[in-house]
N, C-alpha and C positions, 0 to 999 in steps of 0.2 A: 519416742513419744508419739501418741496417736495424732494423725493429721489435724483432726478437729481441735484437739487440745493445743497443738502448736499454733494454729490459727488464732485461737482465743488469746493465748499468751503473747503472741506477736502483736496483736492489736492493742493489748494493754501496754506493752512496752513502748509502742509508737505514741500512745496517748500520754504516757508518763515517763518521758526520757530522764535518765540519770538517777532513777530511784531503785538502785540495786537491791537494797534490803526488802523493800516492798515487793518487788518482782519475785524475789526468792520465796517470800512467805505465800504469795498468791499461787505460785507455781506448784508448791508442795500440796497446798489444799486442793487446787483444781485437778491435779493428777489423780488424787484419791477419791474425790467426790463426783468425778465426771460421769461415771456409770449411773449413780443415783440421779443426777441432774438430767442426763441425756435420755434416760428411760422414762422420764415423767413429762408428758406433753404440756401439762399445766405450768411446770417450772420453766420450760423452754419458751412457751408463749409469753409469759410474763417477764422473761429475761431476768430471772431471779439471780443467777450467778453474776451477770453483768452488774446488776444493781448492788449486790453484795460487795463488789470490788471498788465501788465508788462511795467515798464518805458522804454522809448526808450533809455535812457542814465542816469546813476547815477555816479556822480562825488564826490568823498571824498578826502579831502586834509588837509594837516597840515597848521596851522596858527600860526607861531611863532611871538612874538612881545615882546617889552621891556617895563616894567612898570616904574613908576616914581622913583623907588628905584634902577633902573639899572639892574633889574633881568629879565631873560628871562622867558616868560610864553608861554605855548603851548595850543592852542585850536584846535578843529576839525571843519573843514568847509564842507558844503555839497551843492550840487545843484542836485535836481532830475528833470530831463527834461522828463516829463511824456508822453506828447502826443502833436504832432504838426500837426495833421491832418487838422485842420481848421485855423491855423495861428502859428506865432512864439510862443514858450513857454512863458507863462505869469503867474507870481505868485510872492508872496512876499518873503522876507528874514526875518527870525526870529532869533534874538539873545536872547537866554534864556537858563539857565542851564538845562532845562528839554528837550531840543532838541535832538532827536535821529533820526536815519534813518527811523524807523517806523513812527514817528510823521510826518516827511516830506513826506514820501510816501503817508500817508493818506491825507495830505493836497494837494499834487500834484494831486492825484486821484480825490479828490473832486473838485479841481480847474478846471479840464478838463470839468466837467459837468456844473459847474457854469459859466465858460466863454462861453460855448456853449449857455447857456440860454440867455446871454446878446445880442445875435445876432451879436456881433462884431467879427472880424477875429482874434481870440486869442486862442492859444493852452493852455495846462496846465503844470505848473511847480511849484516847491517850493524849497527854500533853506534856509541856515542859519548856525548857529553855537551854540555850548554850552557855549559861552561867556556870562558872567554875568556882566552887566554894573553897578550894584548896588555898590555905594561907589567909583566908578572910576572917575578919573579926566577927563576933556575934552581932555587933551593931550593923556591920555591913550586910550580913546575911538577912537581918531583920529588915533593913531598908530595901533590899532587893525584893524580898518576899512581899512587902507591902506595896511596892510599885507593881509587881506582877499581878497581885490580886486586885488592885484598883481597876485594871482592865478586865481580868478574867471574870470578876464578879457579875459583869453584865450578861454573861452567857451561861451561868451555872445555877443550880438550885436543887433542893432535895428531891423534886419530882422531875427534874430536867436532866441534870448532869452532876454526878457526884464524884469528884476526883479523890484520889488517895495519894500515898507516897510511892516512891520508886527510888532508883539510884539517885543519891544526892538530896533526897527529900525524906527526912525521918521525922521523929516526934517534934524536934525543935522547929523545923520548917513548917510542919503542919500547924503548929500552934500559932506561929506568926501569920500564916495565911488565914487561919480561921478568925483570929483577932481582927484583921483588917476587913474581912468579909462582914463580920458582925458590926463593925464600926460604920461601914458605909451603908449597909442594907438595914441596919437597926433591927436585926432579927437573930434569934438564937435557934438555928435549925441544924439538921444533920447533913449539911452541905458538903462536908468532907469526912472521910473515914481515916482511921489511923490516929485519931485524936487522943489526947491524954485522958486517963481515967477520970480526972477531976472534971472534965467538961464534955462528957458524952462518948468517951472511947470504950472499946470492948476489951475485956481480958482476952489473952491469948493472941491478940492481933500482931504484935511484933514478931512472934515466933511462928505465925500461922503458915507462911509459905514453906519454911523449912520443915515444920511439923507435917504438913500436908503431903509434901514430897516423900517423906519417909513412910507415911501411911500408905501412899500409893505403891511405893517399892515393896512394902511388906506383902501387899496383895499380889504383886507380880511374882514375888518368890513363892508365895503360897500356891500359886498356879502350878508350880513345879515341885511342890511338897518340900519347900525349903523355908528357913527363917533367917532373920537378920543376925541372930545371936552368933557370935564368933566370926562374922565376916569382917574382912579388912576393907576399908573404904578410903578413897581419895576424894577430896572436896576442893573445889577452887573458890576463890573469894574469901572474905573474912568479915562481911557485914552482917546485917540482920538475918538475911536468908541463910547464909552459911552457919551463923550462930544457932539459928533454930534447928537446922538439920543436924549439926553436931550434938546439940542438947538431946534431941530425941533419939538419935542413933546410939549415943552413949547409954541412955536409959534402957534401950532395947537390947543391949549387949554387943553391939558392933564396935569395931575399933577404928576410929578415924585417924589417919596418919599424916594428912596434909591439909594446909590452907595455903592461899596464894594471894598475891597483890601485883601491882604494876612493877614492883622491884624484883619479883621472883616468887619462889615458893619455900615453905617450911616443911621439912620431913621430920616428924616426931615419932620415932619407932616405938615409943612406949604408949603412944595413943593420946589423943586429946580427950581425956576421960575423967578429969577431976574438975570440981566446981571452980577451983581457982583458975585453971587453964581456960575453961569455957567462958567465965566472966571476963577474962583478960581480952577476949575477942571484942567485947563491947568497948573496953578502954582503948583498944587500938583504933576502932572506928571513930571514937569521940575525939581523937587528936586531930582529925582532918588531914593527917600527913599521908594517907593512902599508901602505907608500907607495912610489911609483915616481918621484916627482919628483927625488930625488937622482941617478938615472941621467942625467936631462937636464942637471943641473948639471955632472956629472962629464965627460960626453962631448959637450957642446955640442949636444944634440938639443933638439927642441921638446916642451915639456910643455903639454898641454891639460887644465885642471882640470875635474873634474866631468862629463866626457864619455867616451864609449866609442869604441873604435878602428874600429868598423864604418862610420864615415863616410868612411874613406879608400878611394882607388881601388886595388884589389888584384886579383890573380888567384884567390887562395885565402884563405879565412878559417878559422882554428882557434880556436874558443872553448874556452879551457883553464881557466877560473876556477871558476864555480859554476853551479848549476842555474838555468835560465830567464834567463840573462844576455843572450841575443840574442832580441829580440822581433820581431813582424811588421814594425814600422817599420824596424828595423835590417836585416831581411832584404830588404825592398824597396830600401833605400838601397844595399845591397851589389849587388844585381842591376842596379839602375840604373847603378851605377858600373862595371859590366862583370865582376863577380866570377863565376867559372864553377864553383867547388867550395866547399862548406862542409863541414868535417870536424869533427864534434862530439866534442871531446876531453874536455870536462867531462861529468859525468853529467847527462843531460837538459838540456844547456846552452842549448837552444832551446825557446821556448814552443811549444805544440802547433800553433798557427796558423802560426808561423814555419817549423816543420819541414815542415808540409804545403805551404806556399807554395814553399819551396826545393826540395822534391821535384818539384813541378810545373814549376818554372821552370829549374832547373839540376841539378847533381848533388850530392846530400846524403848524408852518411854519418852514421848515428845512433851515439850514444856506446856503446851496448852492443856494437857491432862495432868501431868505431874506437879506443875507448880500452881495449880488452881486454888490451893489452900488459902493463899493470901487474899484473893478477891472473894473467896467463899466467906471468910470471917469478916471481910469488909461488908458483904451482904448481910451478915448476922448483926453487925454493928448498925446498919441502916434499920434493920427490924427493931433492934432495941431502942434506937432513937425515936422511931415512930410510936413505940409503945410507952416511951418515957419510963423504961424499965431496964435493969441490968441482970443478965444471967451470971451465974458463978463460973469460974474458970473451968470447973469440971463439966458443966452443962455445955459451954462453948466447945471445949475439946471433944466432947462426945458427939456433938453435932458436926464438927469438922470431920471426925473420923468416919461418920456415916456418909457425909457428902463425898469423901474421897473413895469410899467403897462403891458408891453409886457410879462415880465417874469411871472407876476401874471396870465395873460390870458393863457399863455402856461401851467401853473400848473393846472388851471381850465379845460382846454381842455383835458389834458391827465390824470387828477386825479379824474374824476367822478367815484364814487363808492358808491353804495347803497344810493343814494339820497344826498350825501354830497361830499365835495372835500377832497380827500386824498392828501395833498400838497407834502408829501414825494414822493408818486408814480408819481404825475404829474411832479415834478421837475426832478426826475430821468429819466423817460421815455422820456420827452421832450428833455433833454440834450443829452441822449444816442443816439436817432435816428439821430440827425444831425451829431454827430461825427462818428457813425457807417456808415452812407452813404458816408461820406468823406473818411473814411478808405477803404471802399469797392471800391470806384472809383480809389483809388491810388495803388491798387494791394497789393501783398504780401511784404510789407515793414514794 
């Protein structure tokens, strides 16, 4: 690592101790954008990179609620409003026991660059809570969401901060959150995305992250004169993102052979390629049990407890579950087994050393580029809400496809390196320059 970069990172770590995920995200970006930053005297004079690494606002609040036994429970809520240089803060809400400030700072930081890449006017933010929905009743989830929004509503709005869903926050939770916002503020606005179609949602939004990732992958393969048809694919996770990716991959002729959960992974050698199998992924998620073993029982597939799907021989891997789910050992196993592409569909789904290794060995797409489809369609939902108008599924899907192609083209433009495309560098530099120029134009704020 260059001495100047090390000095920058060391200063950040000293200022934000114990925030390992945030440090990892910043280090990856800084290493790839440093040349663009260091060679621009205006960026350096304005300390653009230092400002980018500091959230504009961090909100932490208590979330008290009453469970079905009449007992008071208390969770912690967060909203990290990271950067609004190119638009209102935009990013999901994550309800999961693993949520910490470090997690949300890393996600909000990444979101800033991801949203920049979409070309839509959206800043970066992220929020959530350490609430665990597993085993909770619908009424408990509703009471928690209402308490969470009672505080959050003071800090968000359609032109200020527009949250969406993430892990643990699906259509049900968005509905409860929106209802409480409307009740308190007495206004019907596009303050959240991922809403139901009946109250301002967009078609294709639930599938968008998975669809977009597959579109990005198809452009990656096209760079090497290949297509997805006939390719064998390993996917992790089994929620909305995985479901969207499986759906689009099957449509384009690829064969997905794995899904995974905290209990292990399923290997379906016949492929997850029928509508019944694809629909069953939604049933699994709706149970709130967070397990995939029932899929194997229902469809006669193989269930491997306590392991990850990266040990299988595949052409392409799509990590779709959670951050740092694919480590260096997993990456080496994939490469040894002949995998040619890894498409990071979860946010920072690969550890830093795994991402570096995969970039060196095969073709690797970082999450801020590959999984931007979700927030892209959230942006399209915001546009539809502003117009009081709805596009058809075909129109939204066409716009999504075009956005993902533009993101891929940006990565290729800024990522050329030694005769190949470094997609990490391309995504980071492409996203950085737009935000940096906007920050520079707006002065010392």
